[in-house]
SEPA-402780 format. One record per residue: residue in three letters; residue number from 1; x, y, z of N, C-alpha, C, O in turn. Coordinates in Angstrom, 2 decimals. Layout:
BEGIN
type_seq_n_px_n_py_n_pz_ca_px_ca_py_ca_pz_c_px_c_py_c_pz_o_px_o_py_o_pz
ala_NUM_X_Y_Z_X_Y_Z_X_Y_Z_X_Y_Z
...
***
This chain:
BEGIN
type_seq_n_px_n_py_n_pz_ca_px_ca_py_ca_pz_c_px_c_py_c_pz_o_px_o_py_o_pz
unk_1_35.61_18.66_33.94_34.24_19.08_34.12_33.86_20.20_33.14_32.67_20.49_32.96
unk_2_34.85_20.83_32.53_34.54_21.93_31.60_33.66_21.45_30.45_32.86_22.22_29.92
unk_3_33.79_20.20_30.07_32.99_19.65_28.98_31.50_19.69_29.33_30.66_19.78_28.43
unk_4_31.17_19.62_30.61_29.77_19.63_31.03_29.27_21.03_31.39_28.14_21.17_31.85
unk_5_30.06_22.04_31.18_29.66_23.42_31.47_28.42_23.77_30.65_28.44_23.70_29.42
unk_6_27.32_24.15_31.33_26.08_24.44_30.60_26.21_25.57_29.58_25.41_25.64_28.65
unk_7_27.19_26.44_29.75_27.35_27.52_28.76_27.87_27.00_27.44_27.82_27.71_26.44
unk_8_28.36_25.77_27.40_28.84_25.15_26.15_27.74_24.37_25.43_27.96_23.86_24.33
unk_9_26.56_24.30_26.04_25.46_23.53_25.45_25.22_23.96_24.00_25.15_25.15_23.70
unk_10_25.11_22.98_23.13_24.89_23.24_21.72_26.17_23.26_20.90_26.11_23.33_19.67
unk_11_27.33_23.20_21.57_28.60_23.16_20.84_29.06_21.72_20.72_28.54_20.83_21.39
unk_12_30.05_21.50_19.87_30.57_20.13_19.67_31.40_19.63_20.84_31.64_18.43_20.95
unk_13_31.87_20.52_21.71_32.69_20.08_22.84_31.91_20.12_24.16_32.49_20.37_25.22
unk_14_30.60_19.89_24.09_29.75_19.86_25.28_29.20_18.45_25.47_28.87_17.77_24.50
unk_15_29.11_18.02_26.71_28.50_16.73_27.03_27.58_16.92_28.23_27.91_17.63_29.18
unk_16_26.45_16.28_28.17_25.49_16.34_29.26_25.87_15.30_30.31_26.07_14.13_29.98
unk_17_25.97_15.71_31.54_26.18_14.79_32.65_24.94_14.81_33.51_24.45_15.87_33.88
unk_18_24.43_13.64_33.84_23.27_13.58_34.72_23.33_12.31_35.54_24.01_11.35_35.18
unk_19_22.63_12.32_36.61_22.55_11.15_37.48_21.55_11.43_38.58_21.20_12.58_38.84
unk_20_21.08_10.38_39.21_20.05_10.52_40.22_20.46_11.50_41.32_19.65_12.33_41.75
unk_21_21.70_11.43_41.78_22.13_12.27_42.89_23.19_13.29_42.47_23.84_13.89_43.33
unk_22_23.37_13.48_41.19_24.39_14.43_40.72_24.10_15.83_41.26_23.01_16.36_41.10
unk_23_25.09_16.40_41.89_24.97_17.76_42.40_24.13_17.89_43.66_23.90_19.00_44.14
unk_24_23.65_16.79_44.20_22.85_16.83_45.41_23.78_16.98_46.61_24.55_16.06_46.89
unk_25_23.75_18.10_47.31_24.70_18.33_48.39_24.57_17.35_49.55_25.57_17.03_50.21
unk_26_23.37_16.86_49.81_23.19_15.89_50.89_23.84_14.57_50.51_24.51_13.94_51.33
unk_27_23.65_14.14_49.26_24.28_12.90_48.80_25.79_13.03_48.82_26.50_12.09_49.18
unk_28_26.30_14.20_48.42_27.76_14.43_48.44_28.28_14.36_49.86_29.32_13.74_50.11
unk_29_27.59_15.00_50.80_28.02_14.98_52.21_27.99_13.56_52.76_28.89_13.16_53.50
unk_30_26.97_12.80_52.39_26.88_11.41_52.85_28.03_10.58_52.28_28.61_9.76_52.98
unk_31_28.35_10.81_51.02_29.47_10.09_50.40_30.79_10.41_51.07_31.60_9.52_51.33
unk_32_31.02_11.68_51.36_32.26_12.09_52.04_32.31_11.47_53.44_33.36_10.98_53.86
unk_33_31.19_11.48_54.15_31.15_10.88_55.49_31.43_9.38_55.44_32.17_8.85_56.27
unk_34_30.85_8.69_54.45_31.08_7.25_54.31_32.55_6.97_54.02_33.14_6.06_54.61
unk_35_33.13_7.73_53.11_34.55_7.52_52.77_35.45_7.80_53.97_36.46_7.12_54.16
unk_36_35.09_8.79_54.77_35.86_9.10_55.98_35.84_7.92_56.94_36.87_7.56_57.50
unk_37_34.67_7.30_57.12_34.56_6.13_57.99_35.36_4.95_57.43_36.05_4.25_58.17
unk_38_35.26_4.75_56.14_35.93_3.61_55.51_37.45_3.74_55.53_38.15_2.73_55.40
unk_39_37.96_4.94_55.70_39.42_5.15_55.76_40.00_4.85_57.14_41.22_4.77_57.31
unk_40_39.12_4.68_58.14_39.62_4.42_59.49_40.30_3.05_59.54_39.86_2.11_58.88
unk_41_41.38_2.94_60.33_42.09_1.67_60.45_41.17_0.55_60.97_40.38_0.75_61.89
unk_42_41.29_-0.60_60.35_40.58_-1.79_60.80_39.16_-1.95_60.30_38.52_-2.97_60.56
unk_43_38.64_-0.97_59.58_37.26_-1.02_59.14_37.02_-2.22_58.21_36.07_-2.97_58.41
unk_44_37.85_-2.39_57.22_37.64_-3.49_56.27_37.89_-4.84_56.94_37.24_-5.83_56.60
unk_45_38.82_-4.89_57.88_39.03_-6.13_58.63_37.77_-6.50_59.42_37.38_-7.66_59.47
unk_46_37.13_-5.49_60.03_35.91_-5.73_60.80_34.77_-6.20_59.90_34.07_-7.16_60.22
unk_47_34.59_-5.52_58.78_33.53_-5.92_57.85_33.75_-7.34_57.33_32.81_-8.12_57.21
unk_48_35.01_-7.66_57.03_35.34_-9.00_56.54_35.07_-10.06_57.62_34.56_-11.14_57.32
unk_49_35.43_-9.74_58.86_35.21_-10.69_59.96_33.72_-10.94_60.18_33.31_-12.09_60.39
unk_50_32.91_-9.90_60.14_31.47_-10.07_60.31_30.88_-10.90_59.16_30.03_-11.77_59.39
unk_51_31.33_-10.65_57.96_30.85_-11.43_56.82_31.22_-12.90_56.94_30.40_-13.78_56.68
unk_52_32.45_-13.16_57.35_32.90_-14.54_57.53_32.07_-15.22_58.63_31.67_-16.37_58.49
unk_53_31.83_-14.50_59.73_31.05_-15.03_60.84_29.64_-15.42_60.36_29.13_-16.48_60.72
unk_54_29.04_-14.57_59.55_27.70_-14.86_59.05_27.72_-16.04_58.08_26.90_-16.95_58.21
unk_55_28.63_-16.03_57.11_28.67_-17.13_56.13_28.95_-18.48_56.81_28.28_-19.47_56.53
unk_56_29.93_-18.49_57.68_30.26_-19.75_58.37_29.11_-20.21_59.26_28.84_-21.41_59.36
unk_57_28.44_-19.27_59.89_27.30_-19.62_60.73_26.14_-20.17_59.93_25.52_-21.16_60.34
unk_58_25.83_-19.55_58.81_24.76_-20.06_57.95_25.06_-21.49_57.51_24.19_-22.36_57.57
unk_59_26.29_-21.72_57.08_26.68_-23.07_56.62_26.62_-24.07_57.77_26.17_-25.21_57.58
unk_60_27.06_-23.66_58.95_27.07_-24.56_60.12_25.64_-24.93_60.53_25.35_-26.10_60.77
unk_61_24.76_-23.94_60.60_23.37_-24.21_61.00_22.69_-25.12_59.98_22.01_-26.07_60.35
unk_62_22.88_-24.85_58.70_22.27_-25.68_57.65_22.79_-27.11_57.73_22.02_-28.06_57.63
unk_63_24.10_-27.25_57.90_24.68_-28.60_57.98_24.12_-29.36_59.18_23.84_-30.56_59.07
unk_64_23.96_-28.69_60.30_23.43_-29.34_61.50_22.01_-29.82_61.28_21.58_-30.80_61.90
unk_65_21.28_-29.16_60.41_19.90_-29.54_60.11_19.81_-30.46_58.89_18.72_-30.89_58.52
unk_66_20.94_-30.76_58.25_20.93_-31.60_57.07_20.38_-30.90_55.84_19.88_-31.56_54.92
unk_67_20.45_-29.57_55.82_19.93_-28.78_54.69_21.07_-28.50_53.72_22.09_-27.94_54.11
unk_68_20.90_-28.87_52.46_21.95_-28.58_51.47_22.02_-27.08_51.18_21.12_-26.52_50.55
unk_69_23.08_-26.44_51.64_23.20_-25.00_51.50_24.67_-24.61_51.44_25.52_-25.20_52.11
unk_70_24.94_-23.61_50.61_26.24_-22.95_50.62_25.99_-21.48_50.92_25.02_-20.90_50.42
unk_71_26.84_-20.90_51.73_26.75_-19.47_52.02_27.88_-18.80_51.25_29.04_-18.82_51.67
unk_72_27.53_-18.22_50.12_28.52_-17.63_49.24_28.70_-16.15_49.54_27.81_-15.51_50.10
unk_73_29.83_-15.62_49.16_30.07_-14.19_49.33_31.52_-13.92_49.66_32.33_-14.83_49.83
unk_74_31.81_-12.66_49.75_33.17_-12.19_50.05_33.03_-10.94_50.90_32.07_-10.18_50.75
unk_75_33.97_-10.73_51.79_33.93_-9.54_52.62_32.63_-9.47_53.40_32.25_-10.46_54.03
unk_76_31.93_-8.33_53.38_30.71_-8.17_54.17_29.43_-8.60_53.45_28.36_-8.03_53.68
unk_77_29.54_-9.59_52.59_28.38_-10.05_51.82_28.21_-11.55_52.04_29.18_-12.31_52.06
unk_78_26.96_-11.96_52.19_26.64_-13.39_52.30_25.37_-13.65_51.51_24.44_-12.84_51.52
unk_79_25.34_-14.77_50.83_24.12_-15.17_50.14_23.90_-16.66_50.35_24.67_-17.48_49.86
unk_80_22.84_-17.00_51.09_22.52_-18.41_51.27_21.95_-18.99_49.98_20.94_-18.50_49.46
unk_81_22.60_-20.03_49.47_22.18_-20.68_48.23_21.84_-22.14_48.57_22.67_-22.87_49.10
unk_82_20.63_-22.53_48.26_20.22_-23.90_48.53_20.73_-24.80_47.41_20.08_-25.00_46.39
unk_83_21.92_-25.32_47.64_22.59_-26.20_46.69_23.52_-27.11_47.49_24.03_-26.72_48.53
unk_84_23.74_-28.30_47.00_24.61_-29.27_47.66_25.98_-28.64_47.94_26.61_-28.10_47.03
unk_85_26.44_-28.71_49.18_27.75_-28.16_49.51_28.91_-28.80_48.74_29.99_-28.22_48.65
unk_86_28.68_-29.99_48.17_29.73_-30.65_47.40_29.88_-30.06_46.01_30.90_-30.28_45.35
unk_87_28.88_-29.30_45.54_28.96_-28.68_44.23_29.96_-27.54_44.28_29.86_-26.65_45.13
unk_88_30.92_-27.57_43.38_31.92_-26.51_43.32_31.36_-25.37_42.47_31.14_-25.52_41.27
unk_89_31.13_-24.23_43.12_30.54_-23.08_42.44_31.66_-22.14_42.02_32.30_-21.50_42.86
unk_90_31.89_-22.06_40.72_32.92_-21.16_40.21_32.39_-20.20_39.14_33.06_-19.25_38.76
unk_91_31.17_-20.48_38.67_30.56_-19.63_37.64_29.05_-19.70_37.78_28.52_-20.58_38.46
unk_92_28.36_-18.77_37.15_26.91_-18.71_37.29_26.21_-20.00_36.85_25.19_-20.37_37.42
unk_93_26.74_-20.68_35.86_26.09_-21.91_35.39_26.14_-23.01_36.43_25.36_-23.96_36.36
unk_94_27.05_-22.91_37.41_27.12_-23.90_38.48_25.92_-23.78_39.41_25.63_-24.71_40.18
unk_95_25.22_-22.67_39.35_24.09_-22.43_40.25_22.76_-22.90_39.68_21.71_-22.70_40.29
unk_96_22.78_-23.52_38.52_21.54_-23.96_37.88_20.75_-24.94_38.74_19.53_-25.01_38.65
unk_97_21.45_-25.69_39.56_20.78_-26.66_40.42_20.30_-26.08_41.74_19.73_-26.81_42.55
unk_98_20.52_-24.80_41.97_20.11_-24.17_43.23_18.60_-23.95_43.25_17.97_-23.76_42.21
unk_99_18.05_-23.98_44.44_16.61_-23.78_44.63_16.37_-22.31_44.98_16.36_-21.93_46.15
unk_100_16.17_-21.50_43.95_15.95_-20.07_44.14_14.63_-19.75_44.82_14.53_-18.78_45.57
unk_101_13.61_-20.57_44.57_12.31_-20.34_45.21_12.42_-20.53_46.72_11.80_-19.80_47.50
unk_102_13.20_-21.51_47.12_13.39_-21.74_48.55_14.16_-20.57_49.17_13.88_-20.17_50.30
unk_103_15.13_-20.04_48.44_15.89_-18.89_48.95_14.97_-17.68_49.13_15.11_-16.93_50.10
unk_104_14.04_-17.50_48.22_13.08_-16.39_48.35_12.16_-16.62_49.54_11.89_-15.69_50.30
unk_105_11.70_-17.84_49.71_10.86_-18.15_50.88_11.63_-17.93_52.17_11.07_-17.45_53.16
unk_106_12.92_-18.28_52.17_13.76_-18.04_53.34_13.79_-16.55_53.67_13.66_-16.16_54.83
unk_107_13.95_-15.73_52.66_13.96_-14.28_52.88_12.67_-13.79_53.51_12.70_-12.93_54.38
unk_108_11.55_-14.33_53.07_10.26_-13.94_53.65_10.19_-14.37_55.12_9.65_-13.65_55.95
unk_109_10.73_-15.55_55.42_10.74_-16.01_56.81_11.64_-15.12_57.67_11.31_-14.85_58.83
unk_110_12.75_-14.67_57.12_13.61_-13.72_57.85_12.80_-12.47_58.20_12.81_-12.02_59.35
unk_111_12.12_-11.92_57.23_11.36_-10.69_57.43_10.27_-10.90_58.47_10.06_-10.05_59.33
unk_112_9.57_-12.02_58.40_8.52_-12.32_59.38_9.07_-12.34_60.80_8.35_-12.08_61.77
unk_113_10.35_-12.65_60.91_10.98_-12.75_62.23_11.78_-11.49_62.59_12.54_-11.50_63.56
unk_114_11.63_-10.45_61.82_12.23_-9.17_62.17_13.63_-8.90_61.64_14.26_-7.93_62.05
unk_115_14.12_-9.74_60.74_15.43_-9.49_60.12_15.17_-9.12_58.66_14.73_-9.95_57.87
unk_116_15.45_-7.86_58.32_15.16_-7.41_56.96_16.26_-7.84_56.00_17.43_-7.52_56.20
unk_117_15.86_-8.56_54.98_16.74_-8.97_53.88_15.95_-8.78_52.59_14.73_-8.61_52.62
unk_118_16.62_-8.82_51.48_15.94_-8.84_50.19_15.75_-10.32_49.86_16.73_-11.02_49.60
unk_119_14.52_-10.80_49.85_14.29_-12.24_49.65_14.97_-12.78_48.40_14.81_-12.26_47.30
unk_120_15.74_-13.85_48.60_16.42_-14.52_47.50_17.69_-13.83_47.04_18.27_-14.23_46.02
unk_121_18.13_-12.81_47.75_19.30_-12.05_47.31_20.39_-12.05_48.38_20.30_-12.74_49.39
unk_122_21.40_-11.26_48.13_22.54_-11.17_49.03_22.15_-10.46_50.32_21.21_-9.66_50.36
unk_123_22.89_-10.77_51.36_22.74_-10.10_52.66_23.97_-9.21_52.81_25.11_-9.67_52.68
unk_124_23.74_-7.94_53.09_24.84_-6.98_53.19_25.03_-6.56_54.64_24.07_-6.27_55.35
unk_125_26.29_-6.54_55.07_26.63_-6.18_56.43_27.25_-4.79_56.42_28.00_-4.44_55.50
unk_126_26.94_-4.01_57.44_27.51_-2.67_57.56_28.25_-2.55_58.90_28.22_-3.46_59.72
unk_127_28.90_-1.42_59.09_29.60_-1.17_60.34_28.65_-1.02_61.52_29.07_-1.10_62.67
unk_128_27.37_-0.81_61.24_26.39_-0.70_62.31_26.08_-2.07_62.92_25.59_-2.15_64.04
unk_129_26.37_-3.15_62.20_26.09_-4.50_62.70_27.12_-4.91_63.74_28.29_-4.54_63.67
unk_130_26.66_-5.70_64.69_27.50_-6.18_65.78_27.57_-7.71_65.75_26.84_-8.36_65.00
unk_131_28.44_-8.26_66.58_28.48_-9.71_66.74_27.12_-10.23_67.19_26.67_-11.29_66.75
unk_132_26.45_-9.47_68.07_25.13_-9.88_68.56_24.11_-9.89_67.42_23.22_-10.74_67.40
unk_133_24.23_-8.96_66.48_23.32_-8.95_65.33_23.52_-10.21_64.48_22.55_-10.80_64.01
unk_134_24.77_-10.61_64.31_25.05_-11.83_63.53_24.49_-13.04_64.26_23.87_-13.90_63.64
unk_135_24.70_-13.10_65.58_24.17_-14.22_66.37_22.65_-14.28_66.26_22.08_-15.36_66.11
unk_136_21.99_-13.14_66.34_20.52_-13.09_66.22_20.08_-13.53_64.83_19.09_-14.26_64.69
unk_137_20.80_-13.10_63.81_20.47_-13.50_62.44_20.57_-15.01_62.29_19.74_-15.62_61.61
unk_138_21.56_-15.61_62.90_21.72_-17.06_62.82_20.62_-17.78_63.59_20.17_-18.85_63.16
unk_139_20.18_-17.22_64.71_19.04_-17.80_65.44_17.78_-17.76_64.57_17.03_-18.73_64.49
unk_140_17.57_-16.62_63.93_16.40_-16.46_63.05_16.50_-17.44_61.88_15.51_-18.05_61.48
unk_141_17.71_-17.57_61.33_17.92_-18.51_60.21_17.55_-19.93_60.64_16.86_-20.63_59.90
unk_142_18.01_-20.35_61.80_17.70_-21.69_62.31_16.20_-21.88_62.42_15.67_-22.91_62.01
unk_143_15.53_-20.88_62.99_14.08_-20.96_63.14_13.38_-20.94_61.78_12.41_-21.68_61.56
unk_144_13.88_-20.11_60.86_13.26_-19.99_59.54_13.37_-21.31_58.76_12.46_-21.65_58.00
unk_145_14.46_-22.03_58.96_14.59_-23.32_58.27_13.49_-24.28_58.66_13.07_-25.12_57.86
unk_146_13.03_-24.17_59.89_11.93_-25.03_60.35_10.68_-24.79_59.52_9.94_-25.72_59.20
unk_147_10.44_-23.52_59.17_9.25_-23.17_58.41_9.34_-23.60_56.95_8.32_-23.75_56.28
unk_148_10.56_-23.80_56.46_10.71_-24.21_55.06_10.47_-25.69_54.91_10.56_-26.22_53.80
***
């Protein structure tokens, strides 16, 4: 950190460090609190289980309705992609056949039903989410598919 010491400004061994939350004590405290929670035993197992529950549920509901969809993601992340489940997705070019407009419309339907997502993007799960939250999200997903 000596390289960023403001008293060195103007010398050849000085570098400017900046960032949106650099030196912000509230952001630092929040980061420390988050890391403390993440170090607790079983936290990553729980996040992974919730993510799997959501991805598998999205795929199951879509299949039951005959909707071509893959629920992609890892750990606590899920992204519903409107693409034939038989398509093997291993790289971004495999997604060229996906219906991104439909994914965005799905996101809007989620929001209309009280589940906040970023339309057309990934769904992120946190430790605040419960099994009941996942079940509710899947109910909303089922209903939202009707509107699409």
